[in-house]
C-alpha positions in Angstrom: 78.6 -59.6 152.1 82.2 -59.1 152.0 82.9 -61.2 155.4 86.0 -62.5 155.2 86.3 -64.5 158.6 88.3 -67.4 158.1 90.6 -66.0 155.1 94.2 -65.4 155.5 95.4 -62.2 153.9 99.1 -61.5 152.9 99.6 -57.8 152.8 103.5 -56.6 151.5 104.5 -52.9 152.6 101.7 -53.3 155.7 104.1 -51.3 158.3 103.1 -47.9 156.7 100.9 -45.9 154.5 98.4 -47.9 152.4 99.6 -51.2 153.2 98.8 -50.3 156.9 95.5 -48.8 156.2 94.1 -52.0 154.0 95.6 -54.4 156.9 93.3 -53.0 159.5 90.4 -52.8 156.8 91.1 -56.6 156.2 91.3 -57.0 160.4 87.8 -55.5 160.6 85.9 -57.7 158.3 87.8 -60.7 160.2 90.7 -61.7 158.1 93.7 -63.3 159.4 96.8 -61.5 158.3 100.5 -62.1 157.6 102.1 -58.5 157.3 105.0 -58.0 155.3 107.6 -55.3 155.4 111.3 -54.7 156.0 110.6 -52.5 159.1 109.7 -55.3 161.8 109.4 -53.5 164.6 106.6 -51.7 162.9 104.8 -54.9 162.2 105.0 -55.9 165.9 103.1 -52.5 166.9 100.6 -53.5 164.4 100.4 -56.8 165.3 99.2 -56.0 168.9 96.4 -53.5 167.4 95.3 -55.8 164.7 94.9 -58.8 167.1 92.6 -56.7 169.8 90.1 -57.2 167.0 90.0 -60.9 167.1 92.4 -62.1 164.3 95.5 -63.9 164.2 98.6 -61.8 163.2 101.9 -63.2 161.5 104.4 -60.3 161.4 107.5 -61.3 159.1 110.5 -59.1 158.2 110.7 -59.3 154.1 112.0 -57.1 151.8 110.0 -57.8 148.4 113.1 -57.3 146.1 114.7 -60.2 147.7 113.6 -63.6 146.7 114.7 -65.6 149.4 113.1 -63.5 152.2 110.3 -63.8 149.7 110.3 -67.7 149.9 110.7 -67.8 153.7 107.7 -65.4 154.0 105.7 -67.9 152.3 107.1 -70.8 154.2 106.0 -69.1 157.3 102.7 -68.2 156.3 101.7 -71.8 155.3 103.3 -73.2 158.5 101.0 -71.2 160.7 97.7 -71.0 158.4 98.1 -73.7 156.5 96.9 -71.5 153.1 96.7 -68.4 151.7 93.8 -67.2 150.4 94.2 -63.2 149.9 97.6 -61.6 148.7 97.7 -57.4 148.2 100.8 -56.4 146.2 101.4 -52.8 148.1 105.0 -52.4 148.8 106.8 -49.6 146.9 108.9 -46.8 146.4 110.2 -44.4 144.1 113.2 -42.5 142.6 111.6 -39.4 140.8 113.3 -37.7 138.0 112.6 -37.2 134.2 113.3 -39.6 131.3 116.3 -37.4 130.1 117.4 -36.9 133.7 117.4 -40.0 135.3 120.3 -42.3 136.6 120.6 -46.2 136.1 120.6 -46.6 139.5 117.5 -44.4 140.2 115.6 -46.6 136.9 116.5 -49.9 138.7 115.8 -49.0 142.2 112.4 -48.2 141.3 111.5 -50.8 138.6 112.8 -53.8 141.2 110.8 -52.2 143.9 107.7 -51.6 142.3 107.5 -54.2 139.1 110.1 -56.6 139.7 108.5 -57.0 143.5 105.2 -58.1 142.0 106.1 -61.0 140.2 108.2 -62.5 142.7 105.7 -62.3 145.4 102.9 -63.2 143.2 104.8 -66.3 142.0 105.6 -67.4 145.6 102.3 -67.0 147.4 100.5 -67.8 144.1 101.7 -71.4 144.4 100.3 -71.8 147.8 96.7 -70.5 146.4 96.9 -73.2 143.8 97.3 -76.0 145.9 93.6 -75.3 147.4 92.2 -73.7 144.1 91.2 -70.7 145.5 93.0 -67.0 145.5 92.8 -63.4 145.2 95.2 -61.3 144.3 95.1 -57.4 144.5 98.2 -55.3 143.2 98.4 -51.9 144.1 99.3 -50.0 141.0 98.6 -46.4 140.0 96.9 -44.0 137.8 100.1 -42.9 136.7 100.6 -46.5 135.2 97.7 -45.6 133.1 98.2 -41.7 131.7 101.3 -39.2 132.0 101.4 -36.3 133.9 102.8 -32.6 133.6 103.3 -32.2 137.2 106.7 -33.6 137.9 109.5 -36.6 136.1 109.0 -39.7 137.6 109.7 -41.8 134.3 110.3 -45.3 136.1 107.4 -44.8 138.2 104.9 -44.7 135.2 106.7 -47.4 134.0 106.8 -49.9 136.7 103.2 -49.3 137.5 102.1 -49.6 133.7 104.2 -53.0 133.7 102.0 -54.0 137.0 98.8 -53.4 135.0 99.6 -55.6 132.3 101.1 -58.0 134.5 97.7 -58.0 136.2 95.8 -58.9 132.9 98.3 -61.7 132.3 98.4 -63.3 135.3 94.4 -63.1 135.6 94.6 -64.7 132.2 97.1 -67.5 133.6 95.3 -68.3 136.7 92.0 -68.1 136.3 92.0 -72.1 135.3 93.5 -72.2 139.3 90.8 -70.6 140.8 92.9 -67.4 141.3 91.6 -63.9 140.4 94.1 -61.0 139.7 93.2 -57.4 139.8 94.4 -54.1 140.3 93.8 -50.9 142.0 95.4 -48.0 141.0 95.1 -44.7 143.3 95.1 -41.5 143.0 96.7 -38.9 145.2 96.7 -40.3 148.6 99.1 -38.7 151.6 101.1 -41.0 152.6 105.0 -41.1 153.8 106.1 -41.8 150.1 104.2 -38.8 148.9 103.6 -36.3 151.7 106.9 -33.9 150.8 105.4 -33.6 147.3 101.6 -33.1 148.0 101.6 -30.7 150.8 103.4 -28.0 148.4 101.2 -25.4 146.9 102.4 -25.8 143.5 101.3 -29.4 143.7 98.1 -28.8 145.7 97.0 -26.3 142.9 97.9 -28.6 140.2 95.9 -31.5 141.6 93.2 -28.8 142.2 93.3 -28.3 138.3 93.4 -32.2 137.7 91.4 -33.7 139.6 87.6 -33.3 139.0 86.8 -34.6 142.5 89.2 -31.3 143.9 90.5 -33.1 146.9 93.5 -35.5 148.0 92.3 -39.2 148.6 91.4 -39.5 152.3 92.8 -42.3 154.6 90.7 -45.5 153.9 89.2 -44.9 150.5 90.9 -47.4 149.1 89.7 -50.1 151.5 86.0 -50.8 149.7 87.7 -51.8 146.7 90.3 -53.5 148.1 87.6 -55.8 150.4 85.5 -55.9 147.4 88.0 -57.6 145.0 88.9 -59.7 148.0 85.6 -61.1 148.5 84.1 -64.5 147.6 81.3 -62.3 145.8 83.9 -60.9 143.5 84.8 -64.3 142.0 83.6 -63.4 138.4 86.0 -60.5 138.8 89.4 -60.6 137.3 91.5 -59.0 135.2 89.9 -55.4 136.4 92.0 -52.3 136.6 90.4 -50.1 139.2 91.0 -46.3 139.4 90.4 -44.9 142.7 91.5 -41.2 142.0 88.9 -39.0 142.0 88.3 -39.0 138.4 91.9 -37.8 137.0 91.8 -40.8 134.7 88.4 -39.6 133.4 89.5 -36.2 131.8 
């Protein structure tokens, strides 16, 4: 089960963090990869690593808030592979502030990077999937899209990830007839470049231990099983699902 050999997976934000981890996981399952990120030199390094696993890899410099760059990435992917089977919308960033203190610029940056980008990328690569009447779209949202938090102000991030969750439901409803499933994963606290400075503080670690039933941060690779499952042929009857992988944060 869950063999992805012969499948083509597009992963945004694959130069670091969760996107890089999932790129390795998809390569392990035999998928060919289209790696999208702004830091193309990192993609080239990852390409060499993944090709050693026997898969084909296309690195493309792409800012997921730039529609023209997304269209060009989709063109290159289709030109090289002739199809796209899987899309993982993993790119993201955020400016953190509370609802009374956040500036317009901080709000716009976060909404554009974390929510608008999911629409832009899904639109372009979904058109390729439609041609073959097959697709698996996986949006990386957040447990913060499902609940609030009392540790820190990050109103735009909560808002953007909540938008991604309902975008997932709406897109799943629309695209089912095209043979395309759309699901979302909602990670909890994982140590990445984006989150490291916050998570390592004694204050936030204490908050985590009081709110996460498992009592720890997520380990590298613990999102991969969920992503591989949702990307698989075996998950053909699974769509519109919102899957928290959060150590139990959203169950209490």
